[in-house]
C-alpha positions as CSV (number, residue, x, y, z in Angstrom):
1,M,0.0,0.0,0.0
2,P,1.4,3.4,-0.9
3,D,2.2,5.9,1.8
4,F,-0.2,8.8,2.0
5,A,-0.8,11.9,4.1
6,H,-4.0,14.0,4.3
7,L,-3.1,17.6,3.2
8,H,-6.6,19.2,3.2
9,V,-8.1,18.9,6.7
10,H,-10.5,21.0,8.7
11,T,-10.7,20.9,12.5
12,Q,-13.3,22.4,14.8
13,Y,-11.4,25.7,14.5
14,S,-13.1,26.0,11.1
15,L,-15.8,27.4,13.3
16,L,-19.1,25.5,13.0
17,D,-17.9,24.0,9.7
18,G,-15.3,21.5,10.9
19,A,-16.3,18.9,13.4
20,T,-12.9,17.2,14.0
21,H,-11.3,17.4,17.4
22,I,-7.5,17.8,17.0
23,E,-6.6,15.0,19.5
24,N,-8.9,12.5,17.7
25,L,-7.6,13.6,14.3
26,V,-4.0,13.0,15.3
27,S,-4.9,9.7,17.0
28,K,-6.7,8.3,14.0
29,A,-3.7,9.3,11.7
30,V,-1.3,7.5,14.1
31,E,-3.5,4.4,14.3
32,D,-3.5,4.2,10.5
33,E,0.3,4.5,10.5
34,M,0.3,7.7,8.6
35,K,3.6,9.6,8.9
36,A,2.2,13.1,8.6
37,V,-1.0,15.1,8.5
38,A,-1.9,18.7,7.7
39,I,-4.2,21.3,9.2
40,T,-5.9,23.7,6.7
41,D,-8.7,25.5,8.6
42,H,-10.9,28.0,6.8
43,G,-9.3,31.5,6.9
44,N,-7.5,31.1,10.2
45,M,-4.7,29.4,12.1
46,F,-6.4,29.3,15.5
47,G,-5.7,25.6,16.0
48,V,-2.1,25.4,14.7
49,F,-0.3,25.6,18.0
50,K,-2.4,23.0,19.6
51,F,-2.2,20.8,16.5
52,V,1.6,20.9,16.4
53,A,1.9,20.2,20.1
54,E,-0.5,17.2,19.8
55,A,1.2,15.8,16.6
56,N,4.7,16.1,18.3
57,K,3.3,14.4,21.4
58,Q,2.0,11.4,19.3
59,N,5.1,11.3,17.1
60,L,3.3,12.4,13.9
61,K,4.8,15.0,11.5
62,P,2.6,18.1,11.5
63,V,2.1,20.1,8.2
64,I,0.9,23.7,8.9
65,G,-1.5,25.2,6.5
66,C,-4.6,27.3,6.0
67,E,-7.4,27.3,3.4
68,F,-7.5,31.0,2.8
69,Y,-10.4,33.1,1.4
70,L,-9.2,34.6,-1.9
71,S,-10.7,37.7,-3.6
72,A,-9.7,39.7,-6.6
73,D,-9.0,42.7,-4.3
74,M,-9.0,42.1,-0.6
75,H,-9.6,45.8,0.1
76,D,-12.8,45.9,-2.1
77,K,-15.7,45.9,0.4
78,K,-18.3,45.6,-2.3
79,D,-17.1,42.3,-4.0
80,R,-18.5,39.3,-2.1
81,K,-17.1,36.8,-4.6
82,R,-14.3,34.8,-3.1
83,F,-12.5,31.5,-3.7
84,H,-10.7,29.0,-1.5
85,Q,-6.9,28.6,-1.6
86,V,-4.8,26.1,0.3
87,L,-1.3,27.2,1.3
88,L,1.1,25.0,3.3
89,A,4.3,26.1,5.1
90,K,7.5,24.4,4.2
91,N,9.7,25.9,6.8
92,E,10.0,28.8,9.4
93,A,9.9,31.4,6.6
94,G,6.7,29.8,5.2
95,Y,5.1,29.7,8.7
96,R,5.8,33.3,9.2
97,N,4.4,34.2,5.8
98,L,1.2,32.2,6.4
99,S,0.9,34.0,9.7
100,K,1.3,37.4,8.0
101,L,-1.2,36.5,5.3
102,C,-3.7,35.3,7.9
103,S,-3.3,38.4,10.1
104,L,-3.6,40.8,7.2
105,G,-6.7,38.9,6.0
106,F,-8.3,39.8,9.4
107,L,-6.8,43.3,9.7
108,E,-7.3,44.6,6.1
109,G,-9.3,42.1,4.1
110,M,-12.2,41.4,6.4
111,Y,-15.5,41.5,4.6
112,Y,-17.8,38.7,5.9
113,K,-14.7,36.6,5.9
114,P,-11.0,37.4,6.3
115,R,-9.8,37.7,2.7
116,I,-6.4,37.9,1.0
117,D,-5.6,38.4,-2.7
118,K,-3.0,37.2,-5.2
119,N,-0.9,40.4,-4.9
120,L,-0.5,39.9,-1.2
121,I,0.5,36.2,-1.7
122,K,3.2,37.3,-4.2
123,K,4.7,39.5,-1.5
124,H,4.7,36.6,1.1
125,L,5.3,33.4,-0.9
126,E,8.7,32.4,0.4
127,G,8.6,28.9,2.0
128,I,5.0,28.2,0.8
129,I,3.4,25.4,-1.1
130,A,0.2,26.0,-3.0
131,T,-2.5,23.7,-4.6
132,T,-5.3,24.1,-7.0
133,C,-7.6,23.5,-4.0
134,C,-11.2,22.2,-3.9
135,L,-14.4,22.8,-5.9
136,Q,-14.3,26.4,-4.6
137,G,-10.7,27.1,-5.7
138,E,-10.1,29.7,-8.4
139,V,-8.9,27.2,-11.0
140,P,-11.6,24.6,-10.5
141,R,-14.4,27.3,-10.5
142,A,-12.9,28.8,-13.7
143,I,-13.1,25.3,-15.4
144,L,-16.8,25.1,-14.5
145,D,-17.8,28.7,-14.9
146,L,-15.5,30.3,-17.5
147,G,-14.4,27.4,-19.7
148,E,-11.2,25.5,-20.1
149,E,-9.3,28.2,-22.1
150,K,-9.7,30.9,-19.5
151,A,-9.2,28.5,-16.7
152,E,-5.9,27.4,-18.2
153,S,-4.6,30.9,-18.2
154,I,-5.4,31.3,-14.5
155,F,-3.7,27.9,-13.9
156,K,-0.6,29.1,-15.6
157,E,-0.6,32.3,-13.6
158,W,-0.5,30.2,-10.3
159,L,2.2,28.0,-11.8
160,D,4.3,31.0,-12.7
161,I,4.0,32.2,-9.1
162,F,4.9,28.9,-7.3
163,G,6.7,26.8,-9.9
164,E,7.7,23.4,-8.4
165,D,5.8,24.2,-5.2
166,Y,2.5,24.3,-7.1
167,Y,0.5,21.0,-7.0
168,I,-2.7,19.9,-8.8
169,E,-5.1,18.7,-6.1
170,L,-7.5,15.9,-7.0
171,Q,-10.5,15.2,-4.9
172,R,-13.1,12.4,-5.4
173,H,-16.2,12.9,-3.3
174,D,-18.5,11.2,-5.9
175,L,-19.5,14.6,-7.4
176,A,-20.1,15.2,-11.1
177,D,-18.5,18.6,-11.0
178,Q,-15.4,17.1,-9.5
179,N,-15.1,14.5,-12.2
180,T,-15.3,17.2,-14.8
181,I,-12.6,19.3,-13.1
182,N,-10.3,16.3,-12.5
183,E,-10.4,15.3,-16.1
184,V,-9.1,18.7,-17.1
185,L,-6.5,18.9,-14.3
186,I,-5.1,15.5,-15.1
187,K,-4.7,16.7,-18.7
188,W,-2.8,19.8,-17.6
189,S,-0.7,17.8,-15.2
190,K,0.8,16.0,-18.3
191,K,1.0,19.1,-20.4
192,Y,2.8,21.3,-17.9
193,H,4.5,18.5,-15.8
194,V,2.8,19.6,-12.7
195,K,2.5,16.9,-10.0
196,M,-0.9,15.7,-8.7
197,I,-1.8,15.1,-5.1
198,A,-4.8,13.1,-3.9
199,T,-6.7,14.8,-1.0
200,N,-10.0,14.4,0.7
201,D,-11.8,17.6,1.9
202,V,-11.9,16.5,5.5
203,H,-14.6,18.1,7.7
204,Y,-15.3,15.3,10.2
205,L,-13.5,12.3,11.5
206,D,-15.6,9.2,10.6
207,Q,-18.2,8.6,7.9
208,N,-20.9,8.1,10.6
209,D,-20.2,11.7,11.8
210,A,-21.7,13.1,8.7
211,E,-25.1,13.7,10.2
212,A,-23.7,15.4,13.3
213,H,-21.7,17.6,11.0
214,D,-24.8,18.5,9.0
215,L,-26.4,19.7,12.3
216,L,-23.3,21.8,12.9
217,L,-23.8,23.5,9.6
218,C,-27.4,24.2,10.6
219,I,-26.2,25.8,13.9
220,Q,-23.7,27.9,11.9
221,T,-26.3,29.2,9.4
222,G,-29.2,29.4,11.9
223,K,-31.4,27.1,9.8
224,D,-33.6,24.1,10.7
225,L,-32.5,20.7,9.5
226,S,-35.8,20.4,7.6
227,D,-35.1,23.6,5.6
228,P,-34.8,22.5,1.9
229,N,-32.8,25.6,0.9
230,R,-30.2,25.5,3.6
231,M,-26.5,25.0,3.1
232,R,-25.5,21.3,3.1
233,F,-22.8,19.0,1.9
234,S,-23.6,16.7,-1.0
235,N,-22.9,13.4,0.7
236,D,-21.1,11.7,3.5
237,Q,-17.7,11.4,1.9
238,F,-16.0,14.4,3.6
239,F,-14.4,12.3,6.4
240,F,-10.8,11.4,7.4
241,K,-10.4,8.4,5.1
242,T,-7.8,5.7,5.9
243,K,-4.8,5.0,3.7
244,A,-6.6,1.9,2.4
245,E,-9.7,3.9,1.5
246,M,-7.7,6.5,-0.3
247,T,-5.6,3.9,-2.1
248,E,-8.8,2.3,-3.4
249,L,-10.2,5.7,-4.4
250,F,-7.1,6.6,-6.4
251,S,-6.1,3.1,-7.6
252,D,-5.8,4.4,-11.1
253,I,-3.5,7.3,-10.1
254,P,-1.2,5.9,-7.4
255,E,1.3,8.6,-8.1
256,A,-1.2,11.2,-6.6
257,L,-0.9,9.3,-3.3
258,D,2.9,9.1,-3.5
259,N,3.2,12.8,-4.2
260,T,1.5,13.7,-0.9
261,M,4.7,12.3,0.7
262,E,6.8,14.4,-1.6
263,V,5.0,17.4,-0.2
264,V,5.6,16.1,3.3
265,S,9.3,15.6,2.5
266,K,9.5,19.4,1.7
267,V,8.2,20.3,5.1
268,E,10.4,20.9,8.1
269,T,9.0,20.1,11.6
270,L,8.8,23.4,13.4
271,D,9.0,24.3,17.1
272,L,6.4,27.0,17.6
273,R,7.2,27.8,21.2
274,R,8.7,31.2,21.7
275,D,10.4,33.1,24.4
276,I,8.3,35.9,25.9
277,L,9.0,39.1,24.1
278,L,7.8,42.3,25.7
279,P,7.8,45.8,24.1
280,N,10.6,48.1,25.3
281,Y,9.6,50.5,28.0
282,K,11.2,53.9,27.3
283,L,13.2,54.7,30.4
284,P,13.4,58.3,31.7
285,Q,16.8,59.9,31.6
286,G,19.2,58.9,34.4
287,F,18.0,55.2,34.5
288,K,20.0,52.4,33.0
289,S,17.7,49.5,33.3
290,E,14.0,48.6,33.7
291,D,14.8,46.9,37.0
292,E,16.4,50.1,38.4
293,Y,13.5,52.2,37.3
294,L,10.9,49.8,38.7
295,K,12.7,49.8,42.1
296,H,12.8,53.6,42.0
297,I,9.0,54.1,41.4
298,S,8.2,51.3,43.8
299,Y,10.0,53.0,46.7
300,E,8.6,56.4,45.7
301,G,5.2,54.9,45.6
302,A,5.7,53.2,49.0
303,K,6.4,56.6,50.6
304,L,3.1,57.9,49.3
305,R,1.2,54.7,50.3
306,Y,2.7,54.2,53.8
307,G,4.1,57.6,54.7
308,S,7.3,56.0,56.0
309,I,8.9,52.8,54.9
310,S,9.0,50.2,57.7
311,D,11.3,47.2,57.7
312,T,8.3,45.0,56.9
313,V,7.5,47.1,53.7
314,K,11.2,47.3,52.8
315,D,11.7,43.6,53.1
316,R,8.6,42.8,51.1
317,L,9.5,45.2,48.3
318,Q,13.1,43.9,48.2
319,Y,11.9,40.3,48.0
320,E,9.3,41.0,45.2
321,L,11.7,43.2,43.2
322,E,14.4,40.5,43.4
323,M,11.9,37.9,42.1
324,V,10.5,40.2,39.3
325,G,14.1,40.9,38.2
326,K,15.1,37.3,38.3
327,M,12.1,36.3,36.1
328,G,12.6,39.2,33.7
329,F,9.2,40.9,34.2
330,A,10.2,44.4,35.2
331,G,9.2,45.7,31.8
332,Y,5.7,44.2,32.2
333,F,5.1,46.0,35.5
334,L,6.3,49.3,34.0
335,I,4.0,49.0,31.0
336,V,1.0,48.1,33.1
337,Q,1.5,50.9,35.6
338,D,2.0,53.3,32.7
339,F,-1.4,52.6,31.1
340,V,-3.1,52.5,34.5
341,K,-1.8,56.0,35.2
342,A,-2.8,57.2,31.7
343,A,-6.3,55.9,32.3
344,E,-6.6,57.8,35.5
345,K,-5.4,61.0,33.8
346,M,-8.0,60.5,31.1
347,G,-10.7,60.2,33.8
348,V,-11.3,56.5,33.1
349,L,-12.5,54.6,36.2
350,V,-10.0,51.9,37.2
351,G,-10.8,48.9,39.4
352,P,-8.9,48.5,42.7
353,G,-7.4,45.2,41.7
354,R,-8.5,41.6,41.8
355,G,-7.0,38.1,41.4
356,S,-3.5,37.1,42.4
357,A,-2.0,40.4,41.4
358,A,-3.6,41.9,44.5
359,G,-0.9,40.0,46.4
360,S,1.9,42.2,45.0
361,A,3.3,45.1,47.0
362,V,5.1,46.3,43.9
363,A,1.8,46.5,42.1
364,Y,0.3,48.4,45.1
365,C,3.2,50.8,45.4
366,T,3.3,51.6,41.6
367,G,-0.4,52.3,41.5
368,I,-1.5,49.2,39.5
369,T,-3.7,48.0,42.4
370,N,-5.2,49.8,45.4
371,I,-5.2,46.8,47.8
372,D,-2.5,46.7,50.4
373,P,-1.2,43.0,50.4
374,I,0.8,43.5,53.6
375,K,-2.2,44.8,55.6
376,Y,-4.4,41.9,54.4
377,N,-1.5,39.3,54.5
378,L,-1.9,38.4,50.8
379,L,0.7,36.0,49.3
380,F,2.9,37.3,46.5
381,E,3.7,33.7,45.5
382,R,0.2,33.2,44.2
383,F,1.0,35.8,41.6
384,L,4.7,35.1,40.8
385,N,6.4,31.9,41.6
386,P,9.8,30.8,40.5
387,E,8.8,27.2,40.7
388,R,6.1,27.8,38.1
389,V,7.6,30.2,35.5
390,S,4.7,31.8,33.5
391,M,3.7,35.2,32.4
392,P,2.3,37.3,35.2
393,D,-1.4,38.0,34.6
394,I,-2.7,41.3,36.1
395,D,-6.5,41.7,35.8
396,I,-7.5,45.3,35.5
397,D,-11.0,46.6,35.2
398,F,-11.8,49.8,33.3
399,D,-15.2,51.3,33.0
400,D,-17.1,50.3,29.8
401,E,-17.0,53.8,28.2
402,G,-13.3,54.4,29.0
403,R,-11.9,51.0,28.1
404,Q,-11.4,51.8,24.4
405,K,-9.5,55.0,25.4
406,V,-7.0,52.9,27.3
407,I,-6.6,50.5,24.4
408,D,-6.1,53.4,22.0
409,Y,-3.4,54.8,24.3
410,V,-1.5,51.5,24.5
411,V,-1.6,51.2,20.7
412,E,-0.4,54.7,20.2
413,Q,2.3,54.4,22.9
414,Y,3.7,51.0,22.0
415,G,2.8,50.6,18.3
416,K,-0.1,48.7,16.8
417,E,2.2,45.8,15.8
418,Q,3.0,45.3,19.4
419,V,-0.5,45.2,20.8
420,A,-3.1,42.5,20.4
421,P,-6.2,41.3,22.2
422,I,-6.3,37.7,23.4
423,I,-8.7,35.4,21.6
424,T,-11.1,33.2,23.5
425,F,-13.1,30.3,22.2
426,G,-16.6,29.5,23.3
427,S,-17.3,25.8,23.2
428,M,-20.6,23.9,23.4
429,K,-21.1,22.8,26.9
430,A,-23.7,20.1,27.7
431,R,-26.6,22.4,28.1
432,S,-25.9,24.6,25.1
433,A,-25.3,21.5,23.0
434,I,-28.8,20.2,23.9
435,R,-30.4,23.6,23.2
436,D,-28.5,24.1,19.8
437,V,-29.4,20.6,18.5
438,A,-33.0,20.8,19.8
439,R,-33.5,24.1,17.9
440,V,-32.2,22.6,14.7
441,L,-34.4,19.5,15.1
442,N,-37.5,21.6,15.9
443,V,-37.9,20.1,19.3
444,P,-40.6,22.0,21.2
445,L,-39.0,24.7,23.4
446,H,-40.4,23.4,26.7
447,E,-39.0,19.9,26.0
448,A,-35.6,21.3,25.0
449,D,-35.6,23.5,28.1
450,K,-36.5,20.6,30.4
451,M,-33.7,18.4,29.0
452,A,-31.1,21.2,29.3
453,K,-32.1,22.0,32.9
454,L,-31.7,18.4,33.9
455,V,-27.9,18.7,33.3
456,P,-26.5,19.5,36.8
457,E,-24.7,22.8,37.4
458,G,-20.9,22.8,37.2
459,P,-18.2,24.0,34.8
460,K,-16.8,20.5,34.2
461,I,-20.1,18.6,33.8
462,N,-20.4,16.9,30.5
463,L,-23.2,14.7,29.3
464,A,-21.6,11.5,30.3
465,E,-21.4,12.8,33.9
466,A,-24.8,14.3,33.6
467,Y,-26.4,10.9,32.9
468,K,-24.8,9.6,36.1
469,Q,-26.0,12.5,38.3
470,S,-29.4,12.9,36.7
471,P,-31.4,9.6,36.5
472,E,-34.3,11.5,34.8
473,L,-32.0,12.7,32.0
474,A,-30.5,9.2,31.7
475,D,-34.1,7.8,31.5
476,I,-35.0,10.2,28.6
477,R,-31.9,9.0,26.8
478,R,-33.1,5.4,27.1
479,K,-36.9,5.7,27.0
480,G,-37.7,9.1,25.6
481,S,-39.3,9.9,22.3
482,E,-37.3,9.3,19.2
483,L,-36.8,13.1,18.8
484,Q,-35.5,13.4,22.4
485,K,-33.1,10.5,22.0
486,K,-31.9,11.9,18.7
487,T,-31.3,15.3,20.4
488,L,-29.2,13.8,23.1
489,K,-27.3,11.6,20.7
490,F,-26.2,14.5,18.5
491,A,-25.6,16.7,21.6
492,E,-23.1,14.1,22.7
493,S,-21.4,14.2,19.3
494,L,-21.1,18.0,19.2
495,E,-20.4,18.7,22.8
496,G,-17.0,20.4,23.2
497,S,-17.1,21.8,19.6
498,V,-15.8,25.3,19.3
499,R,-18.9,27.5,18.7
500,H,-17.5,31.0,18.4
501,S,-14.5,33.2,19.1
502,G,-14.3,36.2,21.3
503,I,-11.9,38.7,22.9
504,H,-10.7,38.4,26.5
């Protein structure tokens, strides 16, 4: 059996479009003795870090990629037409370029979706492999919509851009349009000596997950399962097929399977972990280091806070400053106290401090918090601990109206390329999974509400645990109506799926 690697794979980070959990994806690839697998989520690289870590953990080679949204002009906010374009990173330069493309898609090309265009790709193509992509790729769509002659000129344009790193992607999902496209692409492969790769447009793990994925699409689009005009996939062939299944599917073109391993051979395994890199804090004249200046403002602040500096305060500040310096976080404290003071000057209401940062006397003396940790006997080690080296996390509350003023100040002061919000992902918990599935299946609201409320309270309660703790819910699962049992079955399948992204 030829070796083969999946190079077109969507995980649950293709939000409400991919139903594959990264751990399960990697495990299935390892069980099938694949040597590598790619991640190509729609328009984003949210799952890449987790994917690489999991692949390394299970001794599988990770291939980092993205299926970008491509438009003629990413800055045109009137043109809704867009194609799909798979790009894979060969090396560190390729990964950095994929990251740039992805970021610029969100920052400059966002119009319903984060879009890029060909001109941007040309500026950031070092270390990148490209394919003709799926049915929604520019070349395949041109074959169907514009005719073979026009499509061939577009194909040649891509070939000129990427050369030997451009591959013809063949997919076989038992679709008539794909058969038409493949016939033309195979002909061009011979004519232009462009290698073909076999892929499957993976959106869920196993074939029997197709129905659960269909419900996920309904949740994404806000449609009922019974809606005849809703978005849906054509069949149940968009799953993570085994090497044996792919070998059978492409038995007439075995080189398309072999060529996936040629792509893999071009890819270097990357370590995505990075040292913490903080923006430089501009020191006032007369100070030579961040540690020195932080010590200065801490003691000046202590005089204001305490009037006179007792041995207790002095010992506490000395201990904390030594720890902050040893861990390299003086700059972090300076930046935070800077924008807290700026907020107060702008009249923005600032919270007194909460969480573990309230245990820091340095934070108190520099004005970051307003809670005296010495008075209340709060532990600094809950905030910073040399036994557990991690970034300090200072939670600061600003009033709703003034919050944006503070963000604007930080961007202006430190540069927009140095400032970013932290993304959060909302996943389907047990109750929300029941409610989402019930809505799609048109379960009466009172029934859906009853089932959801039978799930016990608790952040870590999943449906498996809920059945143990709630005999009534377990009874519905066994003896309820067909609609109720179906709701719980699919809620189990979709539980834990990433539902949306947000900002921390």
